[in-house]
N, C-alpha and C positions, 0 to 999 in steps of 0.2 A: 678474723672477724668476729665481732660481739656476738654471741647467743642471740640477743635481742633485735640484732641488726637485719637479719633473713626475713622474718615474717614482716617490717617495714617496708624492706626491699620489694617483696612480692605484694604488699599491699600498694605500692607506687607504681609496680609495674601494670597490676590489674586497673589502676586508675587510669594511667596514662591508655593503657589497651583500649579501656570501656569509652574514655572520651574519644579515643581515634576509631574506633569502631563506629561510635556514633556518628562522627562526623563524615566518614567515607560511608557510611549507611546511608544518610542524608543525600552525599551526592551522587549515590549511585540510584537512590530514589527518583532524584530529578533527572537525572541522565535517561533512568528507564522509561519515564515517562514522555520525556523530550523523543527518543529514541522510538517508542511505540506509537505516538502522535504522529511524528514523521515519515514512518513506515506507512501507515494508515494514509496519509496525506498523500505521499509520494506513489504509493499503489493506487490511489484513483487517478494520479494526474498522467501516469507513467504506464507501460505495459508490461508484461512478464519478459518480454524479448529484451526491452530493454536494461532490466536487471540483470538477466541472463549473459547478456554482452559485456557489461561493466566488472560482472563477476568472474568472466574469465580474466581480464587484465588484473583485477584484485587479489585473485588465486596467484597468480604468478608473482606478484609482489610480496604476498604473504610468505610464499615458499622463499624467495629470494631473501627476504627479511629473515627468518629464522634460521637459513642456511649460513647466513654471516652474524647472526644473531651474537653479540659477546656478552652479554649479561652483565653489562657495568655497573647497572645500580645494586643488584645483588652482591658484585663484587665488592662493592665500596661500604655496603651494609655490614657484611660480614667482616669487616677489618677493626681491628681493637682499638688503631689510633690514625684514623685517614688524615692526610697530608693535603695541601694544595697541589703537591707533583701527584698525588694520585687522582685528582679531581681534572688537572691539566691533562693528564695521560687519557684517562677516560674519555674527555672531551676528545681529544685529537684522532684516538681510535673511532670513535662516534663519526667525525668527519670525514676522515678516509673511509670507511664504511660506505656511508652513504654517496661518496663519488664513485664508489668502485660499482654500486646498485645502480645509479644513475646511469653511468657509463654502459653498462650491460643492457639495460633497459632501451637505449639509444641503438644499439648495435642489433638487438633480438628483435627491434617493433617491427620491420617489414615480415623478417621469416615468421613470426608468430602470427601475423595478420594473414600470409599465405597458408600456415598450416590450418587454421581456422576458418579459412576462407571468407573472411570479412574484412574489407580494407579499413573499415572503421576502428579498429584495435590499433593500428601504427601511432595515429595520432593520442588517443587513448594510453599508450605506454609512454610517449613521450611525456604527456602532462604529467603522469603518476612518477616519472625519473625525476623530473623537475621537483616534485614534492617533496618526494625521499631526499632530495639534496638540501631542502630547505628543513626539514626533521631533523638533518644530521648535525645543526649546531644548537641544539637543545642545551639548556642550562644543567651542569653534572651535578650543581647545589641540592639539587631536589632531591637526590638520593640521600644527603645528610639529614635532611628534616625526616624522613621515613626512617631512617635509621635512631633518631632521637625520638620515636612516635609523636612527632607535631605534624599533623598532618592539615593544618589551615590552608597552608599553600595548594596541597594537592586539591584539597577541595574545590578552590577558587581556579586552577589552573582546568582541572578535568569539567568544570560545568561550562567555564567560558569557552573553552573548545567546543563542547557539545552544542552551546547556543548558536555560535559562529557558524557550523555543520549546518544544524537545521535550519536558520535564516538563509544562508546562501542557496541551498539544495532547493528547498521549497520555492523561493523568490524565482532561480533559473526554470523550475519544473512548470512554476503557475504561466510565465511569460513565454516559454519556448517550447515546452512540452517534450523536451530532448533529455536523452540520456547523461548529457553533460549536466545536467543537475547533480548526480551522483557525483560525478569528479570533482566538480567544482564545490562540493560540500566538503569533501575530502582535503581538499587542498587548503580551502579555509581554514580547518579544524589545526592543520600541521603549524598554519601562519599565526595562529592564535597561540596554540601550544608553546612555540618558542618566544613569540612576544612576549606574553603576559610573565612565561618563566622569567626573564629578567628583570621585568619591572617589579615583581614580589621577593624575587632573590638576588639583588644586584651581584654582578659577579664578571670579571674581565678574564676570561681564560685566554690562554698561549699554546702553541703547540710544542708538545715535548711526548717522549716515549720512555721516560726515564723510568717508569712503574711498569712497563709492560709485563713484564716476565711476572710479577706478583700477581696482577689482574687476573692475567691470561690462566696461573695455574689453578684459579678458582672455577674460572666459568668455562675452562675447556669441555669439560662434562657436560655442563649444564647447555653449551652451544650446541653440541650435538645432539641432546635430548631438544631442546627447542626446533632445530631442524627437523629430526624424526617425527616430533609431535606435530608440528604443522603439516607435515607431508601426510601423515595420517589423517589429519583433519580436512586436508584439502584436496586431496588427488582426486576424489571422487567427484568433486565440481569440473575437472578438467575433463574426464572422461564423459561426464553428462554431456556436457558442451559440447564435445567434438561428435560422439556417437548417439544422442538421442535430439539434441537441438537446444537453441538458446532460448526459448520460449518455456521448455521442461527445465532448465537449470534456472532460470529466474523464478518459476515455482517453488523450484527444491531451496534455492538459498535463501528466499523469503522465508518461506517454511521452517527451514533450519534456524534461523535467526530469530523467530518468534519463538521457536520453542525452546531455546536456552537462555533466552532472554531473561527470564525469572530468575533463573537458578544462577546463571551467570552474575548478575547484578546484585545479587543477595549474597553470593558467595564471595567475591571478588572484594570487597573492602575488608570482610572478615581475613583473606589470605593476605592482603597486604600489611595488616597490623599482627598477625600470629606468627610471620616469619621473623622481624625482630624481636616479636614476645616470646617466641620459643627461645631464639638465640641467646636472651638476655637471661633466661632459665639455667643457661650453663649445661655441662653434661651427666648432671645427676637426673638418670633414666627414671627414678621414682618421681620427681618433681615434674620432668618434662611428661611424662606418661601420664599425671594427673590432670595436667593440665590441658594435655590434648583430649582426653576423654571428656573433660568437661566442656571443651570448645565446640568437638565433633557431636554430642550430642544436642547441643543448642542448635546447631547447623543445622542437623538433619529433621529436628521436629519443627524448625521454622521453614525452610526450604522444601523441604519434602511434598506438602500439600500445596505448594503453591505450584509446582511444576505439574502434579497430578492434575489440580483443579483448573490449569491453561487446557491440557489435553480434553477436558471434560467440555469444556465451553468452546473448542476449537472451531466446531461447524457453524452455530450460530453466529460468533463472532466474525469469522473470516466473511462468511454473505453478508452479514451487515455493514462492517466496517470498511470490506474491500470490495466487495461485490463480485458477482459470479464468474468473471472473468478469472479468479484466483482460486477456484474451488481445487484445484488440484493441489494446490497448498496443505488442505484439509489433513489427508492423512499423514502429511509430512509432520506438522504439528503433533498430530495425536501420538503418534508411535514415537516421535524423540523427545518430545516433552514428559512423556513419562519413562523413558529411559533415562533421561538427564536427570530426574528427580530422583533415580533410585541411587544413580551415580553419588550424591551426596554423601552415601554411605562409603568412609575411608576418602572422602574428598581432600582431606586436610593433611593427607600422606604428604602433598608436594611442599607444602612451605615447613613441613617437620624433617624433612629429607633436608632441606636449604639450611635450615637453621643447624644442623648438625654439621654440614659439609659433605653430606652424602650424596653429592651430583650424578655420580657413576649410578648409585643406583636408579635414580629417575632415569636416566640413559637407559639403562637395562631393560627396566618398564616398558619405555615407551619402544624400544626395539621388539619387546614379546608382543606388543599391542600392534604393531604394524605387520608383524608375521601373521598374526590372525587375521588381520582388519582386511588385509590386500586381497587375500583369495576370498573372503567373503563377499566384500563390493564388486569385484571382479566378476565373481561368480552370480551375483546378484543381479547384477546388470545383464550377463548374458541370458539369464533365463526368464528373467522378470522384468527387465526394463527399470523404469523409475521405482517402481515398487519393490522391486527385488532388492535394490539399493538400500533402501529403508530398511527393510527387513534384514540386511546383512548388518547396519549399522546397529541395530536391537539387539541382535544375538552378540556381536562383539562388545559392546557397552555393558551388557551383562555381566561379560567375562572380564570386563577392564575392572568390575568390582574389587574380584578376587586378586588382582595385581596391588592394589593399593592398598588393601587391607593384611597382604605378606610383606608389605614394606612395613607398615606400621609395627607388625610382630617382631620384625627382625630389629626395628629401631629401638623400641621402649617395652619390648617383653610382653605386651598385650596379646592373649592367645584371639585367634581369628574368632573363635566360637564366643568368646566374651565381646568382642568388637560387636558381632552381629546380635546377640541378645541385648546389648546397650541401645541398639537401633531398633528394637521389635515394635514397641508402644509406638511411635510413629507411623512405622509401615503399615501395623494392625487398622490403626486409625484412617490411613487414609485409604484402604481396602473398604473399610464401613464407608465411609464419604463417597467412594466410586458406586458402593452396591445402592447406597440411599439415594444417591442422583439419579442414576440409570433407572430403580424402581418408581421413583415418583415421577419421572417423564413420561410414563405411560396414563398419567393422571390429567396431562394437558395438552393442546393441538400443536401438532409437529406441520409445519409448513415452512414456504419460504418468504410469506410476505413479511414485510417489516415488523408488523404487529407480533407476529408470531415468534419471530427472532429476538425483538425485545423483551417479549413475555418469560421466554425461554431462558435468557441470559439474567432478567431479574428474580425469577425464581430458583434457578440453580446455583448459583454464587453465594446467595445466605443459606441456603439448604446445605451446600457441601462443607461453608465455614463452621456451621451449626454442628451437624456431623463429626465433623472431624473433632471440634475443641471439645465436645461432648464425650466422645469414644476417647479421647487421651486421657479427659480427667477419671471417668470410671475404671481404665486400664490401669491407671496409675494408682487407684484406690484398691483395687486388687490385688495388685503387686505390693502393697504393704506401704505405701508412701514412702517410696525409697528416694535417695538425695537423685537429683538431675535437673531437667529444664524446667520441670512441673512447681517443683519446690522453690528454685530460684524465681520463677515468675510469681507466686504466693507471695513471697518475700518483698518483691518489689512493691507490690499490689499494696500490700500491708503498709510498707513505708510511706506511699503515697497517702494512704487512708489515714496513719497516724498524723502525718503533716497536714493534711487538711482539717482535721478536727482540733490540730493544735492552732491553728490559724483562726479558727472558729471561735476558739474559746477567748484566744487575744481579743478578738474584734468584740 
């Protein structure tokens, strides 16, 4: 390879990553807004018990999907030269998997309803099984576009599916005030995902398993990891639904979803682009490590304050937007949004490991996480009920940061201390933001009247944003203006400034 080709290659990769990240970030912003708005509207129209009932069935579905997760898209992305046989094999494996899950759901429908002592669960299980069967026919070509860092189709599919879900669920809830609104929205998203996938990326698959071994060799450990990770994140919902009640489960699941929404929706597009991006850098630890450090610093700086900010405004936002019947969700959001924000430190360990084919490391991490989380959740439930479960999750979430930074150290030789130091400025700035908002709140009226809640939000949000950005800039200056997200932001602003004045001179 000529010496000048590597910088050109890096420039092209950065350019495609930037375009892909921006497009997916836009899609996640749209999806985030739609999801938040629909959650608020559905919370007004339905009850915590409705959400809790559906959460039991969707939790079982999520575990079933994870246990049989074949990670087919990731398998195709990491191939050097995927062929039509690879795509057709992936499609066939997906259809077989969907048929197995649908059959198991049909068999387990009535026993599940008996176990949770609610006959309504049987029909919900039948409906979800049918939806899973539809989803199994998804277009396998979607992975090729992700592999080539082309995300226009991904944007259209995800936004269209979310629009279909929101429109369907709100319509059913408005007319019938029934938990079927949640199921109907999910089924609509499955139909839209499959349908528009073939419209945007025409492809006629056929049944074959000729490349089964090749795809399975990559996805085996990743499948085990997905199963372990989903059980980690979902088994607490089944415990709450069985031993505390569906209303508490509804408050817990809605609070959990709102708590993780900002961090999840902001990091998902970056994760999708960084997996193929890291893979394109090859096996050079220096190049990959530099790319990881740059990306991780940006993620923490952008996402951490948003998660912490959600925790700060949870009380007035829930009371104003969802009503007093959802007050039990406030503590869930406050506690979990804070820990999700901190978990952005080391959050890119997953795409980094995938890019190097080190899926066994991910599985080992998730096993360690499960071994810690199971006793923490069960013990928390036994001694503290719903509050105990949340406290247990906070503890385990903080410990999970250590698992991720350890993986990064092993993959690209960045010491743990150096990783933590690289995130110090945004963490300190977030602490200052929290202190500023909490201290200032003593200066205005506290109450549950609509005017009080609106005032709280109107003052807290701009104050928190100003405190964070101001602290970040001051700490950057104290540190001697090192390379990092702040310098990149200044460069972007300078480029826009120069472009603006250049246009002004031309006019």
